[in-house]
C-alpha positions as CSV (number, residue, x, y, z in Angstrom):
1,M,0.1,2.1,34.4
2,R,2.5,0.4,32.1
3,H,2.6,-3.2,30.9
4,H,5.5,-4.8,32.6
5,R,7.4,-8.0,32.2
6,V,9.6,-9.2,35.1
7,T,12.9,-10.4,33.7
8,A,14.5,-11.9,36.8
9,L,13.7,-12.9,40.3
10,A,16.3,-14.0,42.8
11,M,15.8,-15.1,46.4
12,I,18.7,-15.1,48.7
13,T,18.5,-16.4,52.2
14,L,21.3,-15.2,54.4
15,F,21.8,-15.8,58.2
16,G,18.1,-16.7,58.6
17,S,16.8,-13.6,57.0
18,A,15.4,-13.3,53.5
19,A,16.5,-10.7,51.0
20,F,14.8,-10.3,47.6
21,S,16.4,-9.0,44.4
22,V,14.1,-8.2,41.5
23,A,15.4,-6.8,38.3
24,L,13.8,-3.7,36.9
25,A,10.8,-4.6,34.8
26,D,10.8,-3.8,31.1
27,T,8.1,-1.8,29.3
28,T,6.6,-3.9,26.6
29,I,5.5,-2.6,23.2
30,N,3.3,-4.7,21.0
31,F,4.2,-4.2,17.4
32,L,2.1,-5.6,14.5
33,H,3.0,-5.3,10.8
34,K,2.2,-6.9,7.5
35,W,5.6,-8.1,6.2
36,P,6.2,-11.7,7.4
37,E,8.2,-12.7,4.3
38,P,11.9,-13.7,5.0
39,E,13.3,-10.9,3.0
40,N,11.4,-8.4,5.1
41,M,11.9,-10.0,8.4
42,A,15.6,-10.0,7.6
43,Y,15.3,-6.2,8.3
44,F,12.7,-6.1,11.0
45,E,14.2,-8.7,13.4
46,P,17.6,-7.0,13.5
47,A,16.0,-3.6,13.8
48,V,14.0,-4.6,16.8
49,E,17.0,-6.2,18.4
50,A,19.1,-3.1,17.8
51,F,16.3,-0.9,19.3
52,E,16.1,-3.2,22.4
53,T,19.9,-3.1,22.8
54,A,19.9,0.7,22.7
55,N,16.9,0.8,25.0
56,P,17.3,-2.1,27.5
57,D,14.3,-1.0,29.5
58,I,12.0,-1.5,26.5
59,D,10.9,-4.9,25.1
60,V,9.3,-5.1,21.6
61,E,6.9,-8.0,21.0
62,M,6.6,-8.2,17.2
63,E,4.0,-10.1,15.1
64,A,3.8,-10.1,11.3
65,V,0.8,-11.1,9.3
66,A,0.6,-11.2,5.5
67,D,-1.2,-8.5,3.4
68,E,-4.7,-9.9,3.0
69,P,-5.0,-11.6,6.4
70,Y,-3.8,-8.4,8.0
71,K,-6.9,-6.5,7.0
72,D,-9.1,-8.9,8.8
73,K,-6.9,-9.2,11.8
74,I,-6.5,-5.5,12.5
75,R,-10.3,-5.0,12.2
76,V,-10.9,-7.8,14.7
77,L,-8.4,-6.3,17.1
78,M,-10.0,-2.9,16.7
79,A,-13.4,-4.3,17.4
80,S,-12.2,-6.1,20.5
81,R,-10.2,-3.1,21.7
82,Q,-7.0,-5.2,21.8
83,V,-5.1,-2.8,19.5
84,P,-1.3,-3.2,19.5
85,D,0.7,-0.2,20.8
86,V,2.3,0.2,17.3
87,F,0.5,-1.2,14.2
88,F,0.8,-1.0,10.5
89,S,-1.7,1.0,8.5
90,W,-2.3,1.9,4.9
91,S,-2.8,5.6,4.3
92,G,-6.0,7.1,3.0
93,E,-9.4,6.0,4.2
94,F,-8.1,2.8,5.8
95,G,-6.0,4.8,8.3
96,K,-8.5,7.7,8.5
97,N,-11.1,5.2,9.7
98,F,-9.0,4.5,12.8
99,A,-8.6,8.2,13.5
100,R,-12.3,8.8,13.0
101,G,-13.2,6.0,15.3
102,G,-10.8,7.2,18.1
103,R,-8.5,4.1,17.7
104,A,-5.4,6.0,16.6
105,Y,-3.3,8.4,18.7
106,D,-2.9,12.0,17.5
107,I,0.8,12.3,17.1
108,T,0.9,15.7,15.4
109,D,2.8,17.4,18.2
110,Y,5.3,14.6,18.4
111,V,6.2,14.6,14.7
112,Y,6.0,18.3,14.2
113,D,8.6,19.0,16.8
114,G,11.0,21.0,14.7
115,E,13.2,18.0,13.8
116,W,11.3,14.8,13.2
117,E,9.1,16.2,10.4
118,K,12.2,17.1,8.5
119,V,12.9,13.4,7.9
120,F,9.8,13.1,5.6
121,P,8.5,14.8,2.5
122,E,5.3,16.5,3.5
123,A,3.6,14.7,0.6
124,A,4.3,11.4,2.4
125,L,2.8,12.7,5.7
126,Q,-0.4,14.2,4.1
127,P,-2.1,10.9,3.4
128,F,-2.0,10.0,7.2
129,K,-3.8,13.2,8.2
130,F,-7.4,13.4,9.3
131,E,-9.1,16.8,9.9
132,G,-5.8,18.5,9.8
133,R,-4.1,16.3,12.5
134,L,-1.5,13.6,11.9
135,Y,-2.1,10.0,13.0
136,G,0.6,8.0,11.3
137,V,4.2,8.1,10.0
138,P,5.3,6.6,6.7
139,I,7.9,4.0,6.4
140,N,7.9,3.6,2.6
141,V,6.3,5.1,-0.5
142,D,5.3,3.1,-3.5
143,A,3.7,3.6,-7.0
144,K,2.3,1.4,-9.7
145,F,3.7,1.1,-13.2
146,M,3.2,-0.9,-16.4
147,L,6.3,-3.0,-16.9
148,Y,7.1,-4.3,-20.4
149,N,9.4,-6.7,-22.1
150,T,11.6,-4.5,-24.3
151,S,12.6,-7.4,-26.6
152,V,8.9,-8.3,-27.3
153,F,8.1,-4.7,-28.0
154,E,11.0,-4.4,-30.4
155,E,10.3,-7.7,-32.1
156,H,6.7,-6.6,-33.0
157,G,7.5,-2.9,-33.6
158,I,5.5,-1.7,-30.7
159,E,5.9,1.8,-29.3
160,V,5.1,2.7,-25.7
161,P,1.3,3.7,-25.7
162,E,0.5,7.3,-24.9
163,T,-3.3,6.9,-24.5
164,F,-5.6,4.2,-23.3
165,D,-6.8,3.6,-26.9
166,D,-3.1,3.1,-27.8
167,L,-2.8,0.5,-25.0
168,L,-5.8,-1.4,-26.4
169,A,-4.2,-1.3,-29.9
170,V,-1.0,-2.7,-28.4
171,C,-3.0,-5.6,-26.9
172,A,-4.5,-6.3,-30.3
173,T,-1.1,-6.5,-32.0
174,L,0.3,-8.8,-29.3
175,N,-2.8,-11.1,-29.5
176,E,-2.4,-11.4,-33.2
177,A,1.2,-12.5,-32.6
178,G,0.2,-15.1,-30.0
179,V,1.7,-13.2,-27.1
180,V,-0.1,-12.7,-23.8
181,P,-0.4,-8.9,-23.6
182,I,-0.8,-8.4,-19.9
183,N,-0.1,-10.9,-17.1
184,F,-2.8,-10.4,-14.5
185,G,-3.8,-12.3,-11.4
186,N,-7.0,-11.2,-9.7
187,Q,-7.8,-14.0,-7.3
188,F,-7.4,-11.4,-4.6
189,P,-9.1,-8.4,-6.3
190,W,-6.9,-5.7,-4.8
191,A,-5.1,-6.3,-8.1
192,A,-8.1,-5.0,-10.0
193,S,-8.5,-2.1,-7.6
194,H,-5.1,-0.7,-8.7
195,Y,-6.3,-0.6,-12.3
196,I,-9.7,0.8,-11.5
197,G,-8.4,3.3,-9.0
198,E,-6.1,5.0,-11.4
199,I,-8.6,4.8,-14.3
200,I,-11.2,6.5,-12.0
201,A,-8.7,9.2,-11.1
202,K,-8.1,9.9,-14.8
203,L,-11.9,10.1,-15.6
204,V,-13.4,11.7,-12.5
205,P,-12.5,15.2,-11.3
206,N,-10.2,15.0,-8.2
207,D,-12.5,17.1,-5.9
208,V,-15.5,14.9,-6.8
209,R,-13.6,11.6,-6.4
210,T,-12.0,12.5,-3.0
211,A,-15.3,13.8,-1.7
212,D,-17.0,10.6,-2.8
213,Y,-14.4,8.4,-1.1
214,A,-14.7,10.5,2.1
215,L,-18.5,10.3,1.9
216,T,-18.8,14.0,2.3
217,R,-21.0,14.7,-0.8
218,P,-24.8,14.7,-0.4
219,A,-26.2,11.2,-0.4
220,D,-28.1,11.6,-3.7
221,E,-24.9,12.8,-5.4
222,L,-22.5,10.0,-4.2
223,Y,-20.7,8.2,-7.0
224,T,-23.0,9.7,-9.7
225,H,-20.3,11.2,-11.9
226,T,-20.3,9.4,-15.3
227,G,-16.6,8.8,-15.0
228,Y,-17.1,5.9,-12.6
229,V,-19.1,3.8,-15.1
230,E,-16.7,4.9,-17.8
231,A,-13.8,3.6,-15.7
232,L,-15.4,0.2,-15.1
233,T,-16.2,0.1,-18.8
234,A,-12.5,0.7,-19.6
235,F,-11.5,-2.0,-17.2
236,Q,-14.0,-4.3,-18.9
237,Q,-12.5,-3.4,-22.3
238,L,-9.1,-4.6,-21.1
239,N,-10.6,-7.9,-20.3
240,D,-13.0,-8.4,-23.2
241,E,-10.5,-7.2,-25.8
242,G,-8.0,-9.8,-24.7
243,C,-5.4,-7.7,-22.8
244,F,-5.4,-10.0,-19.8
245,N,-4.5,-13.6,-19.8
246,R,-7.3,-16.1,-19.5
247,G,-8.5,-17.2,-16.1
248,S,-7.2,-14.1,-14.3
249,N,-9.7,-14.5,-11.5
250,A,-8.2,-17.9,-10.6
251,L,-4.6,-16.7,-10.5
252,T,-2.8,-14.8,-7.8
253,H,-0.7,-11.8,-8.5
254,P,2.6,-13.7,-7.6
255,I,1.8,-16.3,-10.2
256,A,1.1,-13.7,-12.8
257,R,4.3,-11.9,-11.9
258,G,6.2,-15.2,-12.1
259,S,5.0,-15.7,-15.7
260,F,6.1,-12.2,-16.7
261,L,9.5,-12.6,-15.0
262,A,9.9,-15.9,-16.9
263,G,9.3,-14.1,-20.2
264,R,5.8,-15.5,-20.8
265,G,3.9,-12.3,-21.5
266,A,4.6,-8.7,-22.7
267,M,3.4,-6.5,-19.8
268,I,2.4,-6.5,-16.1
269,Y,1.1,-3.8,-13.9
270,M,3.5,-3.9,-10.9
271,Q,4.5,-1.9,-7.9
272,M,7.9,-0.2,-7.6
273,V,8.8,-2.2,-4.5
274,E,8.6,-5.4,-6.7
275,F,11.3,-4.2,-9.0
276,G,13.9,-6.0,-6.8
277,R,12.4,-9.4,-7.8
278,I,13.4,-8.9,-11.4
279,S,17.2,-9.2,-10.8
280,G,18.5,-12.4,-12.3
281,S,15.2,-13.4,-13.9
282,P,14.8,-14.2,-17.7
283,I,13.1,-10.8,-18.2
284,D,16.1,-9.1,-16.7
285,E,18.3,-10.7,-19.3
286,S,15.9,-10.0,-22.2
287,G,15.4,-6.4,-21.1
288,W,12.5,-4.5,-19.5
289,D,11.3,-1.0,-18.9
290,F,8.1,0.7,-17.7
291,F,5.6,3.4,-18.3
292,T,2.7,5.0,-16.4
293,L,-0.8,3.8,-17.1
294,P,-1.9,5.9,-20.1
295,A,-4.5,8.6,-19.8
296,F,-7.7,9.2,-21.8
297,S,-7.9,11.8,-24.5
298,D,-11.2,13.1,-23.2
299,G,-11.0,12.2,-19.4
300,A,-12.5,14.6,-16.9
301,G,-10.0,13.6,-14.2
302,D,-6.3,14.3,-13.8
303,P,-4.2,12.8,-16.7
304,G,-0.9,13.2,-14.7
305,I,-2.0,11.3,-11.6
306,I,-0.5,7.9,-10.8
307,T,-1.5,5.2,-8.4
308,G,0.7,5.0,-5.3
309,A,0.8,5.8,-1.6
310,P,3.0,5.7,1.5
311,D,2.6,2.8,4.0
312,G,3.2,3.5,7.6
313,F,2.6,2.9,11.3
314,M,0.1,4.2,13.8
315,I,-0.1,4.2,17.6
316,S,-3.1,2.9,19.5
317,S,-5.1,5.6,21.2
318,E,-5.2,3.4,24.3
319,T,-1.5,2.7,24.6
320,E,-0.1,3.1,28.1
321,N,3.4,3.5,26.5
322,I,3.1,6.5,24.2
323,D,6.6,7.8,24.9
324,E,8.2,4.4,24.2
325,A,6.1,3.9,21.1
326,I,7.2,7.3,19.8
327,Q,10.8,6.4,20.6
328,F,10.5,3.2,18.6
329,L,9.0,4.9,15.5
330,K,11.7,7.6,15.6
331,F,14.3,4.8,15.7
332,L,12.7,3.0,12.6
333,T,12.7,6.3,10.7
334,T,16.2,7.4,11.3
335,P,18.3,7.9,8.2
336,E,20.6,5.0,9.3
337,Q,17.7,2.6,9.7
338,A,16.0,3.8,6.5
339,K,19.1,3.0,4.5
340,Q,19.2,-0.5,6.0
341,Y,15.5,-0.9,5.2
342,V,16.2,-0.1,1.5
343,D,19.4,-2.2,1.4
344,I,17.8,-5.4,2.9
345,T,14.1,-5.3,1.7
346,G,14.5,-3.4,-1.6
347,M,11.6,-1.2,-0.7
348,T,11.6,2.5,-1.2
349,S,11.9,4.3,2.1
350,S,9.9,7.5,2.7
351,V,12.8,8.9,4.6
352,K,14.6,11.6,2.7
353,G,17.9,10.5,1.1
354,A,17.5,6.9,2.0
355,V,17.2,5.7,-1.6
356,T,20.4,6.3,-3.6
357,A,22.2,5.0,-6.6
358,E,24.3,2.9,-4.2
359,N,21.4,0.9,-2.8
360,A,18.7,1.0,-5.5
361,D,18.3,0.0,-9.2
362,E,18.4,2.9,-11.6
363,R,14.8,2.2,-12.6
364,V,13.7,2.5,-9.0
365,L,15.3,6.0,-9.0
366,Q,13.5,6.6,-12.2
367,G,10.2,5.6,-10.6
368,L,10.8,8.0,-7.8
369,K,11.3,10.7,-10.4
370,Y,8.0,9.8,-11.9
371,L,6.5,10.2,-8.4
372,D,8.0,13.6,-8.0
373,A,6.8,14.7,-11.4
374,A,3.3,13.3,-11.0
375,S,0.5,15.8,-10.5
376,G,-0.9,13.7,-7.7
377,L,-1.3,10.3,-6.2
378,A,-4.4,8.1,-6.4
379,L,-4.0,6.2,-3.2
380,W,-4.6,2.4,-3.3
381,L,-8.4,2.2,-4.0
382,D,-9.0,-0.7,-1.6
383,T,-7.7,1.5,1.3
384,D,-8.9,4.9,0.1
385,M,-12.7,4.1,-0.1
386,D,-14.6,2.9,2.9
387,A,-14.3,-0.9,3.4
388,R,-17.8,-1.9,2.7
389,S,-18.1,0.0,-0.6
390,T,-14.7,-1.3,-1.6
391,E,-15.8,-4.9,-1.1
392,V,-18.8,-4.3,-3.3
393,L,-16.7,-2.7,-6.0
394,L,-14.0,-5.4,-6.0
395,A,-16.5,-8.2,-6.0
396,G,-18.1,-6.4,-8.9
397,A,-14.7,-6.2,-10.7
398,Q,-14.4,-9.9,-10.5
399,G,-17.9,-10.3,-11.8
400,I,-17.1,-8.0,-14.7
401,I,-14.2,-10.2,-15.7
402,G,-16.4,-13.3,-15.3
403,G,-19.1,-11.8,-17.4
404,T,-21.7,-11.8,-14.6
405,E,-21.7,-8.1,-13.8
406,T,-22.0,-4.8,-15.7
407,P,-20.3,-1.5,-15.0
408,E,-23.7,0.1,-14.4
409,G,-24.9,-2.6,-12.1
410,V,-21.7,-2.5,-10.0
411,M,-21.8,1.2,-9.6
412,E,-25.5,1.1,-8.5
413,E,-24.5,-1.3,-5.8
414,V,-21.6,0.9,-4.8
415,R,-23.9,3.9,-4.5
416,H,-26.4,2.0,-2.4
417,T,-23.7,0.7,0.0
418,A,-22.0,4.1,0.3
419,K,-25.2,5.8,1.3
420,L,-25.8,3.2,4.0
421,V,-22.2,3.8,5.4
422,Q,-22.7,7.5,5.2
423,Q,-25.9,7.3,7.2
424,E,-24.2,5.2,9.9
425,R,-21.5,7.8,10.5
């Protein structure tokens, strides 16, 4: 049975007899995503209207909730079994958890229909798979880079660092010159997770790391590789050796980003989808460029990996409107819609050919080349690990910055929590 909304009811009485005319009912799709900002709704609102115009029998009820609140909202909806027909999900463990718990619809046969799968690079679909089946489609793909003020680097004779030790040396040079090396806001500790996630990927072998995140290693082996403590120690070095601005735990990422864009600071670790915010800012005038977070000379992980992931949409396993939900997602991922998505939001669409020299900055195109050349992607750590272990790790990262936690102590808590989660599965 479908959810219906009656759009019209007319009663006509003629010659003493009653006749009723009821308009055909619409199928209603509930659509929840995490982009309520005006620049993003400037795309989604017309897109929904265009879909409804092309499909007058389908009504889309859209709701948008910001990034951090979204995580709590979707978990509450999942627990109460009030899952929207179509909902946003990060890739990696965040989405796999919905598939594992039977909350997401297996859309493998719908996507791999001979045509729809051609729209996406397979690498963008892979992070939405669980046990070989597909549970989501990507709408964008993103990666994290270290942006730098080229004028500041030139003024102080600084070269782009090639190793992590080089990065620490750059920070020392900038500190001596009275320049904030890296603008950093960690009030919401997902910001720390991006540093830590990539550093872990460069210090822990990929097969060990992914098995730990999936909790498929034996309990007594979970998170025991020395690279985890080394990674948190490296993060601690960035803080203790003065790479970050003071009070980073009290600042949000947007505030830190604003300082960098205003020219107050030499570097910032920023997502490719944020590049569009630079246009017209002081840093745009003084000059900027970017590099990948440097690797470690003796790291046991993958030196060519970078942090990034596709974001996308899933369909509720309990939807009564699967065909209409699929139709809606196909519409959002057409080449025409994908190009509008890039044009309006500045995000990097996962649809092939949507990002071009006509609608994207040359450095966005360069970032996509980095993605293509990377040996792999370290998915956003706060969505790739299980939620409870992530909370422990990120709280620990704030404690490391505040001087109340040690890398060894944090990882001991992560191991303890991961074992409990593994036992409950």
